[in-house]
N, CA, C and O atoms as CSV, one atom per row, in Angstrom:
chain,resi,resn,atom,element,x,y,z
A,1,MET,N,N,12.998,14.693,-9.472
A,1,MET,CA,C,14.224,15.057,-8.011
A,1,MET,C,C,13.242,14.211,-7.050
A,1,MET,O,O,12.068,14.568,-7.147
A,2,SER,N,N,13.438,13.372,-6.326
A,2,SER,CA,C,13.086,12.923,-5.373
A,2,SER,C,C,13.198,13.557,-4.045
A,2,SER,O,O,14.325,13.708,-3.575
A,3,ASP,N,N,11.888,14.046,-3.215
A,3,ASP,CA,C,11.648,14.999,-1.812
A,3,ASP,C,C,12.381,13.437,-0.502
A,3,ASP,O,O,11.716,12.437,-0.230
A,4,LYS,N,N,13.667,13.692,-0.015
A,4,LYS,CA,C,13.999,12.933,1.118
A,4,LYS,C,C,13.003,12.386,2.186
A,4,LYS,O,O,12.606,11.328,2.672
A,5,SER,N,N,12.817,13.899,2.271
A,5,SER,CA,C,11.759,13.735,3.586
A,5,SER,C,C,10.349,13.354,3.282
A,5,SER,O,O,9.447,13.512,4.104
A,6,HIS,N,N,10.209,12.964,2.359
A,6,HIS,CA,C,8.623,11.936,2.125
A,6,HIS,C,C,8.284,11.285,3.373
A,6,HIS,O,O,9.074,10.513,3.917
A,7,THR,N,N,7.163,11.556,3.844
A,7,THR,CA,C,6.521,10.555,4.590
A,7,THR,C,C,4.972,10.165,3.584
A,7,THR,O,O,4.049,10.776,3.044
A,8,PRO,N,N,5.506,8.573,3.810
A,8,PRO,CA,C,4.338,7.903,3.476
A,8,PRO,C,C,2.947,8.173,4.142
A,8,PRO,O,O,2.912,8.159,5.373
A,9,LEU,N,N,1.462,8.488,3.237
A,9,LEU,CA,C,0.436,8.162,4.929
A,9,LEU,C,C,0.450,7.205,5.306
A,9,LEU,O,O,0.761,7.089,6.492
A,10,LEU,N,N,0.017,5.584,4.262
A,10,LEU,CA,C,0.414,4.787,5.665
A,10,LEU,C,C,1.513,3.864,4.751
A,10,LEU,O,O,1.708,3.546,3.578
A,11,GLU,N,N,2.034,3.679,5.959
A,11,GLU,CA,C,3.016,1.984,5.003
A,11,GLU,C,C,3.708,0.461,6.092
A,11,GLU,O,O,4.398,0.261,7.092
A,12,VAL,N,N,3.217,-0.014,5.423
A,12,VAL,CA,C,2.877,-1.312,6.289
A,12,VAL,C,C,4.107,-2.038,6.249
A,12,VAL,O,O,4.641,-1.814,5.163
A,13,LYS,N,N,4.803,-2.821,6.962
A,13,LYS,CA,C,5.957,-3.810,6.633
A,13,LYS,C,C,6.105,-4.822,6.635
A,13,LYS,O,O,6.692,-4.737,7.714
A,14,ASP,N,N,6.144,-5.957,6.410
A,14,ASP,CA,C,6.345,-7.591,6.249
A,14,ASP,C,C,5.399,-7.592,7.494
A,14,ASP,O,O,6.022,-7.553,8.555
A,15,LEU,N,N,4.374,-7.618,7.579
A,15,LEU,CA,C,3.085,-7.805,8.233
A,15,LEU,C,C,2.561,-9.276,8.224
A,15,LEU,O,O,1.890,-9.754,7.310
A,16,THR,N,N,2.964,-9.956,9.393
A,16,THR,CA,C,3.126,-11.305,9.489
A,16,THR,C,C,1.938,-11.816,10.758
A,16,THR,O,O,2.048,-11.818,11.984
A,17,VAL,N,N,0.680,-12.272,9.761
A,17,VAL,CA,C,-0.757,-12.850,11.419
A,17,VAL,C,C,-1.007,-14.204,11.061
A,17,VAL,O,O,-1.175,-14.542,9.889
A,18,SER,N,N,-1.050,-15.257,12.344
A,18,SER,CA,C,-1.295,-16.077,12.173
A,18,SER,C,C,-2.685,-16.460,13.713
A,18,SER,O,O,-3.080,-15.762,14.647
A,19,PHE,N,N,-2.828,-17.073,13.517
A,19,PHE,CA,C,-3.803,-18.136,14.344
A,19,PHE,C,C,-3.575,-18.738,14.840
A,19,PHE,O,O,-2.525,-19.099,14.309
A,20,HIS,N,N,-3.774,-19.586,16.009
A,20,HIS,CA,C,-3.834,-20.634,16.694
A,20,HIS,C,C,-5.150,-21.549,16.870
A,20,HIS,O,O,-6.121,-20.962,17.346
A,21,THR,N,N,-5.316,-23.001,16.525
A,21,THR,CA,C,-6.581,-23.275,15.779
A,21,THR,C,C,-6.342,-25.076,16.542
A,21,THR,O,O,-5.196,-25.453,16.789
A,22,SER,N,N,-7.174,-25.707,16.736
A,22,SER,CA,C,-7.134,-26.852,17.318
A,22,SER,C,C,-6.327,-27.654,16.194
A,22,SER,O,O,-5.714,-28.520,16.818
A,23,ASP,N,N,-6.149,-27.730,15.361
A,23,ASP,CA,C,-5.350,-27.979,13.886
A,23,ASP,C,C,-4.334,-27.582,14.002
A,23,ASP,O,O,-3.584,-28.402,13.470
A,24,GLY,N,N,-3.560,-26.455,14.547
A,24,GLY,CA,C,-2.202,-26.067,14.620
A,24,GLY,C,C,-2.958,-24.633,14.080
A,24,GLY,O,O,-4.062,-24.095,13.992
A,25,VAL,N,N,-1.403,-24.419,13.766
A,25,VAL,CA,C,-0.985,-22.726,13.349
A,25,VAL,C,C,-1.670,-22.479,11.931
A,25,VAL,O,O,-1.623,-23.206,10.938
A,26,VAL,N,N,-2.542,-20.834,12.161
A,26,VAL,CA,C,-2.909,-21.088,10.171
A,26,VAL,C,C,-1.992,-19.748,10.401
A,26,VAL,O,O,-2.107,-18.923,11.307
A,27,ARG,N,N,-0.721,-19.775,8.948
A,27,ARG,CA,C,-0.875,-18.357,8.693
A,27,ARG,C,C,-1.463,-17.621,7.978
A,27,ARG,O,O,-1.395,-17.865,6.773
A,28,ALA,N,N,-2.513,-16.079,8.574
A,28,ALA,CA,C,-3.372,-15.836,7.879
A,28,ALA,C,C,-2.682,-14.884,7.172
A,28,ALA,O,O,-3.200,-14.728,6.067
A,29,VAL,N,N,-1.605,-14.095,7.379
A,29,VAL,CA,C,-1.138,-13.279,6.520
A,29,VAL,C,C,0.311,-12.963,6.139
A,29,VAL,O,O,0.178,-11.740,6.199
A,30,ASN,N,N,1.770,-13.151,5.745
A,30,ASN,CA,C,2.690,-13.568,5.492
A,30,ASN,C,C,3.483,-12.403,4.854
A,30,ASN,O,O,3.285,-11.793,3.803
A,31,GLY,N,N,4.094,-12.321,5.457
A,31,GLY,CA,C,5.264,-10.812,5.123
A,31,GLY,C,C,4.138,-9.848,4.160
A,31,GLY,O,O,4.293,-10.139,2.974
A,32,VAL,N,N,3.170,-8.896,4.339
A,32,VAL,CA,C,3.139,-8.259,3.246
A,32,VAL,C,C,3.475,-6.595,3.720
A,32,VAL,O,O,3.362,-6.123,4.851
A,33,SER,N,N,4.078,-5.651,2.011
A,33,SER,CA,C,4.231,-4.783,3.278
A,33,SER,C,C,4.058,-3.948,1.228
A,33,SER,O,O,4.238,-4.433,0.112
A,34,TYR,N,N,3.586,-2.403,1.799
A,34,TYR,CA,C,3.931,-1.616,1.341
A,34,TYR,C,C,3.815,0.218,1.188
A,34,TYR,O,O,4.866,0.655,1.658
A,35,GLN,N,N,3.463,0.680,0.998
A,35,GLN,CA,C,3.345,2.605,1.182
A,35,GLN,C,C,1.981,2.649,0.655
A,35,GLN,O,O,1.443,1.989,-0.235
A,36,LEU,N,N,1.581,3.511,1.356
A,36,LEU,CA,C,0.481,4.354,-0.098
A,36,LEU,C,C,0.792,6.120,1.329
A,36,LEU,O,O,1.021,6.391,2.508
A,37,ASP,N,N,0.568,6.682,0.076
A,37,ASP,CA,C,0.693,8.360,-0.600
A,37,ASP,C,C,-0.852,8.452,-0.020
A,37,ASP,O,O,-1.820,7.745,-0.299
A,38,GLU,N,N,-0.722,9.781,1.055
A,38,GLU,CA,C,-2.117,10.253,1.033
A,38,GLU,C,C,-2.841,10.928,-0.541
A,38,GLU,O,O,-2.252,11.506,-1.453
A,39,GLY,N,N,-4.106,10.633,-0.425
A,39,GLY,CA,C,-4.953,10.924,-1.794
A,39,GLY,C,C,-4.348,9.535,-3.071
A,39,GLY,O,O,-4.650,9.755,-4.244
A,40,GLY,N,N,-3.655,8.392,-2.805
A,40,GLY,CA,C,-3.175,7.210,-3.741
A,40,GLY,C,C,-4.266,6.088,-3.320
A,40,GLY,O,O,-4.746,6.238,-2.196
A,41,THR,N,N,-4.589,5.295,-3.867
A,41,THR,CA,C,-5.829,4.460,-3.403
A,41,THR,C,C,-4.770,3.163,-4.294
A,41,THR,O,O,-4.050,2.994,-5.278
A,42,LEU,N,N,-5.597,2.193,-2.548
A,42,LEU,CA,C,-5.163,0.513,-2.772
A,42,LEU,C,C,-5.780,-0.301,-3.104
A,42,LEU,O,O,-6.930,0.058,-2.851
A,43,GLY,N,N,-5.803,-1.340,-3.585
A,43,GLY,CA,C,-6.876,-2.572,-4.152
A,43,GLY,C,C,-6.485,-3.784,-3.395
A,43,GLY,O,O,-5.475,-4.286,-3.886
A,44,VAL,N,N,-6.847,-4.290,-2.580
A,44,VAL,CA,C,-6.683,-5.270,-2.056
A,44,VAL,C,C,-7.790,-6.542,-2.629
A,44,VAL,O,O,-8.863,-6.900,-2.144
A,45,VAL,N,N,-6.816,-7.208,-4.244
A,45,VAL,CA,C,-7.934,-8.399,-3.845
A,45,VAL,C,C,-6.990,-9.932,-3.798
A,45,VAL,O,O,-5.789,-10.151,-3.642
A,46,GLY,N,N,-8.246,-10.869,-4.027
A,46,GLY,CA,C,-7.297,-12.233,-3.783
A,46,GLY,C,C,-9.025,-13.298,-3.357
A,46,GLY,O,O,-10.128,-12.877,-3.011
A,47,GLU,N,N,-8.474,-14.895,-3.625
A,47,GLU,CA,C,-9.333,-15.613,-3.768
A,47,GLU,C,C,-10.462,-15.407,-1.694
A,47,GLU,O,O,-9.684,-15.043,-0.813
A,48,SER,N,N,-11.427,-15.549,-1.370
A,48,SER,CA,C,-12.207,-15.848,-0.100
A,48,SER,C,C,-10.877,-16.625,0.635
A,48,SER,O,O,-10.148,-17.506,0.181
A,49,GLY,N,N,-10.865,-16.004,1.825
A,49,GLY,CA,C,-9.892,-16.902,2.519
A,49,GLY,C,C,-8.589,-16.565,2.599
A,49,GLY,O,O,-7.878,-17.150,3.417
A,50,CYS,N,N,-8.196,-15.817,1.975
A,50,CYS,CA,C,-6.577,-15.571,1.764
A,50,CYS,C,C,-6.115,-14.197,2.477
A,50,CYS,O,O,-5.065,-13.592,2.259
A,51,GLY,N,N,-7.036,-13.880,3.287
A,51,GLY,CA,C,-6.408,-12.633,4.554
A,51,GLY,C,C,-6.423,-11.690,4.469
A,51,GLY,O,O,-5.705,-10.959,5.151
A,52,LYS,N,N,-7.146,-11.324,3.702
A,52,LYS,CA,C,-7.796,-10.047,2.813
A,52,LYS,C,C,-7.905,-9.228,4.147
A,52,LYS,O,O,-6.909,-8.721,4.662
A,53,SER,N,N,-8.871,-9.148,4.557
A,53,SER,CA,C,-9.802,-9.413,6.186
A,53,SER,C,C,-8.683,-9.022,7.115
A,53,SER,O,O,-8.659,-8.033,7.848
A,54,VAL,N,N,-7.609,-10.098,6.951
A,54,VAL,CA,C,-7.130,-9.987,8.768
A,54,VAL,C,C,-6.127,-9.354,8.295
A,54,VAL,O,O,-5.263,-9.280,9.169
A,55,HIS,N,N,-5.770,-8.791,7.206
A,55,HIS,CA,C,-4.936,-7.665,6.984
A,55,HIS,C,C,-5.401,-6.541,7.428
A,55,HIS,O,O,-4.794,-5.806,8.208
A,56,ALA,N,N,-6.533,-6.327,6.949
A,56,ALA,CA,C,-7.133,-4.676,7.181
A,56,ALA,C,C,-7.274,-4.797,8.657
A,56,ALA,O,O,-7.003,-3.839,9.380
A,57,ARG,N,N,-7.676,-5.903,9.122
A,57,ARG,CA,C,-8.382,-5.716,11.040
A,57,ARG,C,C,-6.495,-5.763,11.441
A,57,ARG,O,O,-6.330,-5.482,12.628
A,58,SER,N,N,-5.555,-5.965,10.917
A,58,SER,CA,C,-4.577,-6.474,11.756
A,58,SER,C,C,-3.793,-4.433,11.945
A,58,SER,O,O,-3.385,-3.752,12.885
A,59,ILE,N,N,-3.997,-4.201,10.213
A,59,ILE,CA,C,-3.778,-2.571,10.970
A,59,ILE,C,C,-4.173,-1.810,11.626
A,59,ILE,O,O,-3.448,-0.969,12.156
A,60,MET,N,N,-6.215,-1.906,11.892
A,60,MET,CA,C,-6.199,-1.245,13.288
A,60,MET,C,C,-5.861,-1.833,14.636
A,60,MET,O,O,-6.051,-1.410,15.776
A,61,ARG,N,N,-5.375,-2.793,14.229
A,61,ARG,CA,C,-5.441,-3.917,15.998
A,61,ARG,C,C,-6.761,-4.327,16.420
A,61,ARG,O,O,-7.339,-4.406,17.504
A,62,LEU,N,N,-7.106,-4.608,14.981
A,62,LEU,CA,C,-8.570,-5.906,15.062
A,62,LEU,C,C,-8.487,-6.593,15.687
A,62,LEU,O,O,-9.213,-6.573,16.680
A,63,VAL,N,N,-7.660,-7.504,15.515
A,63,VAL,CA,C,-7.417,-8.990,15.590
A,63,VAL,C,C,-7.510,-9.278,16.958
A,63,VAL,O,O,-7.084,-8.550,17.855
A,64,PRO,N,N,-8.289,-10.758,17.151
A,64,PRO,CA,C,-8.910,-11.248,18.487
A,64,PRO,C,C,-7.539,-11.965,18.871
A,64,PRO,O,O,-7.097,-12.993,18.358
A,65,ILE,N,N,-6.873,-11.087,20.034
A,65,ILE,CA,C,-5.731,-12.298,20.760
A,65,ILE,C,C,-6.353,-12.625,21.563
A,65,ILE,O,O,-7.173,-11.818,22.002
A,66,PRO,N,N,-6.273,-13.887,22.111
A,66,PRO,CA,C,-6.320,-15.422,21.008
A,66,PRO,C,C,-7.402,-15.495,20.432
A,66,PRO,O,O,-8.448,-15.193,21.007
A,67,PRO,N,N,-7.376,-15.742,19.685
A,67,PRO,CA,C,-6.809,-16.879,18.657
A,67,PRO,C,C,-5.595,-16.376,17.625
A,67,PRO,O,O,-4.659,-17.028,17.162
A,68,GLY,N,N,-6.017,-14.749,17.407
A,68,GLY,CA,C,-4.788,-14.138,16.345
A,68,GLY,C,C,-3.843,-14.168,17.644
A,68,GLY,O,O,-4.004,-14.365,18.848
A,69,LYS,N,N,-2.222,-13.716,16.335
A,69,LYS,CA,C,-1.356,-13.315,16.508
A,69,LYS,C,C,-0.611,-12.098,15.490
A,69,LYS,O,O,-0.816,-12.108,14.277
A,70,ILE,N,N,-0.071,-11.464,15.893
A,70,ILE,CA,C,0.420,-10.472,14.976
A,70,ILE,C,C,1.457,-10.807,15.176
A,70,ILE,O,O,1.992,-10.109,16.037
A,71,ASP,N,N,2.332,-11.914,14.628
A,71,ASP,CA,C,3.714,-12.319,14.654
A,71,ASP,C,C,4.663,-11.104,14.472
A,71,ASP,O,O,5.521,-10.933,15.339
A,72,LYS,N,N,4.598,-10.334,13.535
A,72,LYS,CA,C,5.700,-9.498,13.086
A,72,LYS,C,C,5.138,-8.284,12.148
A,72,LYS,O,O,3.973,-8.088,11.804
A,73,GLY,N,N,6.277,-7.545,11.845
A,73,GLY,CA,C,5.812,-6.327,11.067
A,73,GLY,C,C,5.393,-5.209,11.211
A,73,GLY,O,O,4.287,-5.422,11.708
A,74,GLU,N,N,5.544,-3.755,11.092
A,74,GLU,CA,C,5.489,-2.521,11.710
A,74,GLU,C,C,4.089,-1.526,10.718
A,74,GLU,O,O,3.824,-1.928,9.585
A,75,VAL,N,N,3.497,-0.566,11.162
A,75,VAL,CA,C,2.432,-0.036,10.695
A,75,VAL,C,C,2.500,1.366,11.115
A,75,VAL,O,O,2.165,1.829,12.205
A,76,TRP,N,N,2.995,1.994,10.070
A,76,TRP,CA,C,3.004,3.278,10.144
A,76,TRP,C,C,1.917,3.956,9.269
A,76,TRP,O,O,1.589,3.764,8.098
A,77,TYR,N,N,1.304,5.112,10.556
A,77,TYR,CA,C,0.307,6.558,9.630
A,77,TYR,C,C,0.837,7.419,9.727
A,77,TYR,O,O,1.460,7.512,10.785
A,78,ASN,N,N,0.936,8.448,8.856
A,78,ASN,CA,C,1.535,9.790,8.791
A,78,ASN,C,C,2.746,9.777,9.975
A,78,ASN,O,O,2.875,10.556,10.920
A,79,GLY,N,N,3.734,8.416,9.528
A,79,GLY,CA,C,5.166,8.508,10.485
A,79,GLY,C,C,4.901,8.357,11.793
A,79,GLY,O,O,5.772,8.719,12.584
A,80,ARG,N,N,3.645,7.791,12.304
A,80,ARG,CA,C,3.918,7.514,13.466
A,80,ARG,C,C,3.441,6.216,13.756
A,80,ARG,O,O,2.477,5.889,13.065
A,81,ASP,N,N,3.777,5.505,14.456
A,81,ASP,CA,C,3.516,3.717,14.922
A,81,ASP,C,C,2.307,3.478,15.444
A,81,ASP,O,O,2.001,2.339,15.796
């Protein structure tokens, strides 16, 4: 039986991040969503330049604005925005 009051430790919903460059807009993260429970483990893998670090920096609000911009999404930590 599932606990309806369960709150994940970290929840990312539809995270989208872009950078405005001299060549135009570059979408670095496009619609990332997941939940992570306390004690859980998450591995983020991908090719160089695919947005792993931008994803992590966005969660901590460390993307340099400008040129970066968190276009949409939500990040909840322990039930708080």
